[in-house]
Biopython code that builds the backbone (N, CA, C, O; Angstrom):
import numpy as np
from Bio.PDB.StructureBuilder import StructureBuilder

atoms = [
    (1, "UNK", "N", (-0.462, -31.191, -15.048)),
    (1, "UNK", "CA", (0.086, -30.203, -14.140)),
    (1, "UNK", "C", (-1.058, -29.415, -13.503)),
    (1, "UNK", "O", (-2.054, -29.109, -14.159)),
    (2, "UNK", "N", (-0.908, -29.099, -12.256)),
    (2, "UNK", "CA", (-1.923, -28.382, -11.499)),
    (2, "UNK", "C", (-1.977, -26.909, -11.891)),
    (2, "UNK", "O", (-0.968, -26.316, -12.271)),
    (3, "UNK", "N", (-3.177, -26.327, -11.791)),
    (3, "UNK", "CA", (-3.302, -24.885, -12.041)),
    (3, "UNK", "C", (-3.124, -24.091, -10.753)),
    (3, "UNK", "O", (-3.336, -22.878, -10.735)),
    (4, "UNK", "N", (-2.732, -24.776, -9.665)),
    (4, "UNK", "CA", (-2.459, -24.104, -8.393)),
    (4, "UNK", "C", (-1.152, -24.628, -7.789)),
    (4, "UNK", "O", (-1.154, -25.192, -6.695)),
    (5, "UNK", "N", (-0.046, -24.442, -8.496)),
    (5, "UNK", "CA", (1.219, -25.016, -8.022)),
    (5, "UNK", "C", (1.701, -24.450, -6.686)),
    (5, "UNK", "O", (2.292, -25.182, -5.892)),
    (6, "UNK", "N", (1.465, -23.184, -6.427)),
    (6, "UNK", "CA", (1.921, -22.603, -5.160)),
    (6, "UNK", "C", (1.139, -23.180, -3.973)),
    (6, "UNK", "O", (1.716, -23.506, -2.935)),
    (7, "UNK", "N", (-0.166, -23.298, -4.141)),
    (7, "UNK", "CA", (-0.986, -23.881, -3.082)),
    (7, "UNK", "C", (-0.615, -25.341, -2.862)),
    (7, "UNK", "O", (-0.516, -25.792, -1.721)),
    (8, "UNK", "N", (-0.408, -26.081, -3.943)),
    (8, "UNK", "CA", (-0.045, -27.491, -3.826)),
    (8, "UNK", "C", (1.289, -27.664, -3.106)),
    (8, "UNK", "O", (1.439, -28.571, -2.287)),
    (9, "UNK", "N", (2.247, -26.810, -3.402)),
    (9, "UNK", "CA", (3.549, -26.895, -2.737)),
    (9, "UNK", "C", (3.412, -26.575, -1.252)),
    (9, "UNK", "O", (4.036, -27.226, -0.413)),
    (10, "UNK", "N", (2.608, -25.587, -0.932)),
    (10, "UNK", "CA", (2.386, -25.228, 0.467)),
    (10, "UNK", "C", (1.657, -26.362, 1.194)),
    (10, "UNK", "O", (1.975, -26.684, 2.339)),
    (11, "UNK", "N", (0.685, -26.956, 0.517)),
    (11, "UNK", "CA", (-0.081, -28.059, 1.099)),
    (11, "UNK", "C", (0.817, -29.274, 1.363)),
    (11, "UNK", "O", (0.636, -29.979, 2.356)),
    (12, "UNK", "N", (1.775, -29.513, 0.480)),
    (12, "UNK", "CA", (2.697, -30.635, 0.669)),
    (12, "UNK", "C", (3.550, -30.423, 1.919)),
    (12, "UNK", "O", (3.871, -31.378, 2.627)),
    (13, "UNK", "N", (3.908, -29.186, 2.181)),
    (13, "UNK", "CA", (4.751, -28.875, 3.335)),
    (13, "UNK", "C", (3.929, -28.739, 4.626)),
    (13, "UNK", "O", (4.343, -29.209, 5.685)),
    (14, "UNK", "N", (2.777, -28.099, 4.524)),
    (14, "UNK", "CA", (1.901, -27.870, 5.679)),
    (14, "UNK", "C", (0.491, -28.294, 5.284)),
    (14, "UNK", "O", (-0.286, -27.472, 4.798)),
    (15, "UNK", "N", (0.153, -29.555, 5.483)),
    (15, "UNK", "CA", (-1.142, -30.073, 5.014)),
    (15, "UNK", "C", (-2.338, -29.258, 5.515)),
    (15, "UNK", "O", (-2.453, -28.916, 6.692)),
    (16, "UNK", "N", (-3.212, -28.971, 4.563)),
    (16, "UNK", "CA", (-4.474, -28.287, 4.850)),
    (16, "UNK", "C", (-5.577, -29.249, 4.435)),
    (16, "UNK", "O", (-5.328, -30.205, 3.700)),
    (17, "UNK", "N", (-6.748, -29.009, 4.885)),
    (17, "UNK", "CA", (-7.829, -29.886, 4.483)),
    (17, "UNK", "C", (-9.075, -29.128, 4.106)),
    (17, "UNK", "O", (-9.244, -27.955, 4.440)),
    (18, "UNK", "N", (-9.938, -29.820, 3.407)),
    (18, "UNK", "CA", (-11.275, -29.347, 3.077)),
    (18, "UNK", "C", (-11.374, -27.922, 2.604)),
    (18, "UNK", "O", (-10.781, -27.529, 1.599)),
    (19, "UNK", "N", (-12.140, -27.155, 3.355)),
    (19, "UNK", "CA", (-12.452, -25.781, 2.979)),
    (19, "UNK", "C", (-11.195, -24.925, 2.821)),
    (19, "UNK", "O", (-11.112, -24.125, 1.888)),
    (20, "UNK", "N", (-10.224, -25.078, 3.709)),
    (20, "UNK", "CA", (-9.008, -24.253, 3.653)),
    (20, "UNK", "C", (-8.252, -24.480, 2.352)),
    (20, "UNK", "O", (-7.822, -23.523, 1.709)),
    (21, "UNK", "N", (-8.089, -25.726, 1.964)),
    (21, "UNK", "CA", (-7.373, -26.047, 0.730)),
    (21, "UNK", "C", (-8.153, -25.553, -0.494)),
    (21, "UNK", "O", (-7.567, -24.966, -1.403)),
    (22, "UNK", "N", (-9.455, -25.785, -0.521)),
    (22, "UNK", "CA", (-10.280, -25.308, -1.632)),
    (22, "UNK", "C", (-10.222, -23.792, -1.752)),
    (22, "UNK", "O", (-10.112, -23.251, -2.853)),
    (23, "UNK", "N", (-10.298, -23.111, -0.613)),
    (23, "UNK", "CA", (-10.261, -21.656, -0.604)),
    (23, "UNK", "C", (-8.912, -21.135, -1.107)),
    (23, "UNK", "O", (-8.868, -20.189, -1.894)),
    (24, "UNK", "N", (-7.827, -21.740, -0.662)),
    (24, "UNK", "CA", (-6.492, -21.321, -1.107)),
    (24, "UNK", "C", (-6.330, -21.524, -2.606)),
    (24, "UNK", "O", (-5.758, -20.672, -3.287)),
    (25, "UNK", "N", (-6.818, -22.623, -3.119)),
    (25, "UNK", "CA", (-6.737, -22.875, -4.567)),
    (25, "UNK", "C", (-7.575, -21.860, -5.338)),
    (25, "UNK", "O", (-7.151, -21.368, -6.384)),
    (26, "UNK", "N", (-8.759, -21.549, -4.825)),
    (26, "UNK", "CA", (-9.612, -20.549, -5.479)),
    (26, "UNK", "C", (-8.908, -19.190, -5.525)),
    (26, "UNK", "O", (-8.915, -18.524, -6.560)),
    (27, "UNK", "N", (-8.304, -18.781, -4.415)),
    (27, "UNK", "CA", (-7.595, -17.500, -4.388)),
    (27, "UNK", "C", (-6.426, -17.484, -5.373)),
    (27, "UNK", "O", (-6.197, -16.478, -6.046)),
    (28, "UNK", "N", (-5.689, -18.584, -5.460)),
    (28, "UNK", "CA", (-4.563, -18.627, -6.394)),
    (28, "UNK", "C", (-5.053, -18.510, -7.837)),
    (28, "UNK", "O", (-4.450, -17.801, -8.643)),
    (29, "UNK", "N", (-6.139, -19.199, -8.164)),
    (29, "UNK", "CA", (-6.687, -19.098, -9.526)),
    (29, "UNK", "C", (-7.167, -17.682, -9.827)),
    (29, "UNK", "O", (-6.923, -17.167, -10.918)),
    (30, "UNK", "N", (-7.848, -17.046, -8.871)),
    (30, "UNK", "CA", (-8.322, -15.676, -9.069)),
    (30, "UNK", "C", (-7.158, -14.713, -9.244)),
    (30, "UNK", "O", (-7.201, -13.831, -10.101)),
    (31, "UNK", "N", (-6.117, -14.879, -8.433)),
    (31, "UNK", "CA", (-4.932, -14.024, -8.546)),
    (31, "UNK", "C", (-4.303, -14.166, -9.932)),
    (31, "UNK", "O", (-3.918, -13.174, -10.552)),
    (32, "UNK", "N", (-4.203, -15.399, -10.410)),
    (32, "UNK", "CA", (-3.592, -15.632, -11.716)),
    (32, "UNK", "C", (-4.434, -15.048, -12.852)),
    (32, "UNK", "O", (-3.889, -14.501, -13.810)),
    (33, "UNK", "N", (-5.768, -15.165, -12.747)),
    (33, "UNK", "CA", (-6.636, -14.564, -13.768)),
    (33, "UNK", "C", (-6.518, -13.038, -13.756)),
    (33, "UNK", "O", (-6.481, -12.408, -14.813)),
    (34, "UNK", "N", (-6.458, -12.455, -12.574)),
    (34, "UNK", "CA", (-6.300, -11.011, -12.453)),
    (34, "UNK", "C", (-4.977, -10.551, -13.058)),
    (34, "UNK", "O", (-4.937, -9.563, -13.791)),
    (35, "UNK", "N", (-3.900, -11.264, -12.753)),
    (35, "UNK", "CA", (-2.594, -10.899, -13.297)),
    (35, "UNK", "C", (-2.607, -10.981, -14.821)),
    (35, "UNK", "O", (-2.038, -10.119, -15.492)),
    (36, "UNK", "N", (-3.245, -12.003, -15.369)),
    (36, "UNK", "CA", (-3.314, -12.143, -16.828)),
    (36, "UNK", "C", (-4.138, -11.020, -17.440)),
    (36, "UNK", "O", (-3.768, -10.486, -18.485)),
    (37, "UNK", "N", (-5.240, -10.654, -16.813)),
    (37, "UNK", "CA", (-6.060, -9.556, -17.329)),
    (37, "UNK", "C", (-5.295, -8.242, -17.297)),
    (37, "UNK", "O", (-5.376, -7.454, -18.239)),
    (38, "UNK", "N", (-4.564, -8.003, -16.235)),
    (38, "UNK", "CA", (-3.767, -6.773, -16.140)),
    (38, "UNK", "C", (-2.704, -6.756, -17.224)),
    (38, "UNK", "O", (-2.497, -5.729, -17.871)),
    (39, "UNK", "N", (-2.025, -7.883, -17.432)),
    (39, "UNK", "CA", (-1.009, -7.951, -18.492)),
    (39, "UNK", "C", (-1.616, -7.632, -19.857)),
    (39, "UNK", "O", (-1.049, -6.868, -20.639)),
    (40, "UNK", "N", (-2.773, -8.226, -20.129)),
    (40, "UNK", "CA", (-3.440, -8.005, -21.420)),
    (40, "UNK", "C", (-3.780, -6.533, -21.610)),
    (40, "UNK", "O", (-3.498, -5.956, -22.661)),
    (41, "UNK", "N", (-4.383, -5.929, -20.599)),
    (41, "UNK", "CA", (-4.787, -4.527, -20.726)),
    (41, "UNK", "C", (-3.581, -3.597, -20.727)),
    (41, "UNK", "O", (-3.610, -2.547, -21.369)),
    (42, "UNK", "N", (-2.539, -3.967, -20.026)),
    (42, "UNK", "CA", (-1.321, -3.172, -20.038)),
    (42, "UNK", "C", (-0.755, -3.103, -21.451)),
    (42, "UNK", "O", (-0.360, -2.037, -21.922)),
    (43, "UNK", "N", (-0.722, -4.251, -22.119)),
    (43, "UNK", "CA", (-0.206, -4.289, -23.484)),
    (43, "UNK", "C", (-1.059, -3.436, -24.419)),
    (43, "UNK", "O", (-0.527, -2.752, -25.293)),
    (44, "UNK", "N", (-2.373, -3.475, -24.240)),
    (44, "UNK", "CA", (-3.259, -2.667, -25.071)),
    (44, "UNK", "C", (-3.089, -1.172, -24.779)),
    (44, "UNK", "O", (-3.028, -0.364, -25.706)),
    (45, "UNK", "N", (-3.014, -0.806, -23.509)),
    (45, "UNK", "CA", (-2.918, 0.600, -23.134)),
    (45, "UNK", "C", (-1.556, 1.201, -23.448)),
    (45, "UNK", "O", (-1.446, 2.404, -23.684)),
    (46, "UNK", "N", (-0.523, 0.373, -23.451)),
    (46, "UNK", "CA", (0.820, 0.875, -23.740)),
    (46, "UNK", "C", (0.861, 1.548, -25.108)),
    (46, "UNK", "O", (1.622, 2.493, -25.316)),
    (47, "UNK", "N", (0.056, 1.069, -26.027)),
    (47, "UNK", "CA", (0.035, 1.621, -27.373)),
    (47, "UNK", "C", (-0.671, 2.970, -27.455)),
    (47, "UNK", "O", (-0.420, 3.750, -28.373)),
    (48, "UNK", "N", (-1.560, 3.246, -26.491)),
    (48, "UNK", "CA", (-2.373, 4.452, -26.595)),
    (48, "UNK", "C", (-2.144, 5.476, -25.491)),
    (48, "UNK", "O", (-2.533, 6.634, -25.641)),
    (49, "UNK", "N", (-1.522, 5.074, -24.384)),
    (49, "UNK", "CA", (-1.406, 6.004, -23.262)),
    (49, "UNK", "C", (-0.076, 6.740, -23.283)),
    (49, "UNK", "O", (0.862, 6.373, -23.991)),
    (50, "UNK", "N", (-0.035, 7.783, -22.486)),
    (50, "UNK", "CA", (1.196, 8.539, -22.352)),
    (50, "UNK", "C", (2.125, 8.012, -21.288)),
    (50, "UNK", "O", (3.170, 8.610, -21.034)),
    (51, "UNK", "N", (1.777, 6.918, -20.663)),
    (51, "UNK", "CA", (2.656, 6.318, -19.671)),
    (51, "UNK", "C", (2.102, 6.258, -18.269)),
    (51, "UNK", "O", (2.488, 5.379, -17.498)),
    (52, "UNK", "N", (1.199, 7.172, -17.908)),
    (52, "UNK", "CA", (0.716, 7.178, -16.527)),
    (52, "UNK", "C", (-0.117, 5.937, -16.220)),
    (52, "UNK", "O", (0.040, 5.334, -15.158)),
    (53, "UNK", "N", (-0.988, 5.556, -17.125)),
    (53, "UNK", "CA", (-1.786, 4.345, -16.932)),
    (53, "UNK", "C", (-0.867, 3.135, -16.925)),
    (53, "UNK", "O", (-1.071, 2.198, -16.154)),
    (54, "UNK", "N", (0.124, 3.156, -17.768)),
    (54, "UNK", "CA", (1.078, 2.059, -17.846)),
    (54, "UNK", "C", (1.758, 1.823, -16.498)),
    (54, "UNK", "O", (1.876, 0.679, -16.059)),
    (55, "UNK", "N", (2.200, 2.880, -15.846)),
    (55, "UNK", "CA", (2.875, 2.737, -14.547)),
    (55, "UNK", "C", (1.926, 2.195, -13.474)),
    (55, "UNK", "O", (2.319, 1.372, -12.648)),
    (56, "UNK", "N", (0.691, 2.659, -13.493)),
    (56, "UNK", "CA", (-0.308, 2.156, -12.541)),
    (56, "UNK", "C", (-0.521, 0.668, -12.745)),
    (56, "UNK", "O", (-0.558, -0.090, -11.775)),
    (57, "UNK", "N", (-0.661, 0.241, -13.981)),
    (57, "UNK", "CA", (-0.860, -1.182, -14.250)),
    (57, "UNK", "C", (0.353, -2.019, -13.852)),
    (57, "UNK", "O", (0.203, -3.118, -13.318)),
    (58, "UNK", "N", (1.554, -1.501, -14.112)),
    (58, "UNK", "CA", (2.760, -2.240, -13.699)),
    (58, "UNK", "C", (2.812, -2.380, -12.188)),
    (58, "UNK", "O", (3.117, -3.460, -11.682)),
    (59, "UNK", "N", (2.520, -1.313, -11.458)),
    (59, "UNK", "CA", (2.513, -1.374, -9.995)),
    (59, "UNK", "C", (1.485, -2.389, -9.497)),
    (59, "UNK", "O", (1.755, -3.160, -8.576)),
    (60, "UNK", "N", (0.310, -2.380, -10.113)),
    (60, "UNK", "CA", (-0.733, -3.313, -9.718)),
    (60, "UNK", "C", (-0.320, -4.743, -10.012)),
    (60, "UNK", "O", (-0.515, -5.628, -9.178)),
    (61, "UNK", "N", (0.245, -4.979, -11.175)),
    (61, "UNK", "CA", (0.702, -6.320, -11.540)),
    (61, "UNK", "C", (1.781, -6.803, -10.574)),
    (61, "UNK", "O", (1.759, -7.959, -10.152)),
    (62, "UNK", "N", (2.713, -5.941, -10.225)),
    (62, "UNK", "CA", (3.754, -6.322, -9.273)),
    (62, "UNK", "C", (3.147, -6.682, -7.927)),
    (62, "UNK", "O", (3.577, -7.647, -7.295)),
    (63, "UNK", "N", (2.163, -5.926, -7.482)),
    (63, "UNK", "CA", (1.521, -6.212, -6.202)),
    (63, "UNK", "C", (0.763, -7.533, -6.246)),
    (63, "UNK", "O", (0.823, -8.312, -5.295)),
    (64, "UNK", "N", (0.052, -7.790, -7.335)),
    (64, "UNK", "CA", (-0.700, -9.030, -7.481)),
    (64, "UNK", "C", (0.237, -10.234, -7.490)),
    (64, "UNK", "O", (-0.088, -11.283, -6.934)),
    (65, "UNK", "N", (1.383, -10.084, -8.114)),
    (65, "UNK", "CA", (2.325, -11.200, -8.219)),
    (65, "UNK", "C", (3.227, -11.325, -6.992)),
    (65, "UNK", "O", (4.137, -12.154, -6.971)),
    (66, "UNK", "N", (2.980, -10.515, -5.983)),
    (66, "UNK", "CA", (3.739, -10.639, -4.749)),
    (66, "UNK", "C", (4.987, -9.789, -4.694)),
    (66, "UNK", "O", (5.803, -9.939, -3.785)),
    (67, "UNK", "N", (5.144, -8.907, -5.649)),
    (67, "UNK", "CA", (6.309, -8.023, -5.641)),
    (67, "UNK", "C", (6.050, -6.784, -4.820)),
    (67, "UNK", "O", (5.125, -6.737, -4.009)),
    (68, "UNK", "N", (6.865, -5.796, -5.036)),
    (68, "UNK", "CA", (6.718, -4.563, -4.277)),
    (68, "UNK", "C", (5.651, -3.686, -4.920)),
    (68, "UNK", "O", (5.328, -3.833, -6.099)),
    (69, "UNK", "N", (5.121, -2.786, -4.132)),
    (69, "UNK", "CA", (4.146, -1.820, -4.610)),
    (69, "UNK", "C", (4.666, -0.448, -4.240)),
    (69, "UNK", "O", (4.810, -0.117, -3.063)),
    (70, "UNK", "N", (4.946, 0.348, -5.260)),
    (70, "UNK", "CA", (5.402, 1.717, -4.987)),
    (70, "UNK", "C", (4.460, 2.695, -5.647)),
    (70, "UNK", "O", (3.950, 2.440, -6.738)),
    (71, "UNK", "N", (4.232, 3.804, -4.995)),
    (71, "UNK", "CA", (3.343, 4.836, -5.524)),
    (71, "UNK", "C", (4.123, 5.834, -6.321)),
    (71, "UNK", "O", (3.548, 6.785, -6.851)),
]
sb = StructureBuilder()
sb.init_structure("model")
sb.init_model(0)
sb.init_chain("A")
sb.init_seg("    ")
for serial, (resi, resn, name, xyz) in enumerate(atoms, 1):
    if name == "N":
        sb.init_residue(resn, " ", resi, " ")
    sb.init_atom(name, np.array(xyz, "f"), 0.0, 1.0, " ", f" {name:<3s}", serial, name[0])
structure = sb.get_structure()
């Protein structure tokens, strides 16, 4: 299974080549690593924070995953 399923699905529908495809795959991998790091730190901070950091991390995670971002 590919580690860039969203890019692969988009490429199947709208073929990209060379640099564009490589760049899109790189961005998807970076986004996924960032989301995983935020999840990990959110879980750690949830145990020690009063909630404000937790809300910031949730908002950031939602934005990274393509959801809404509210302040």
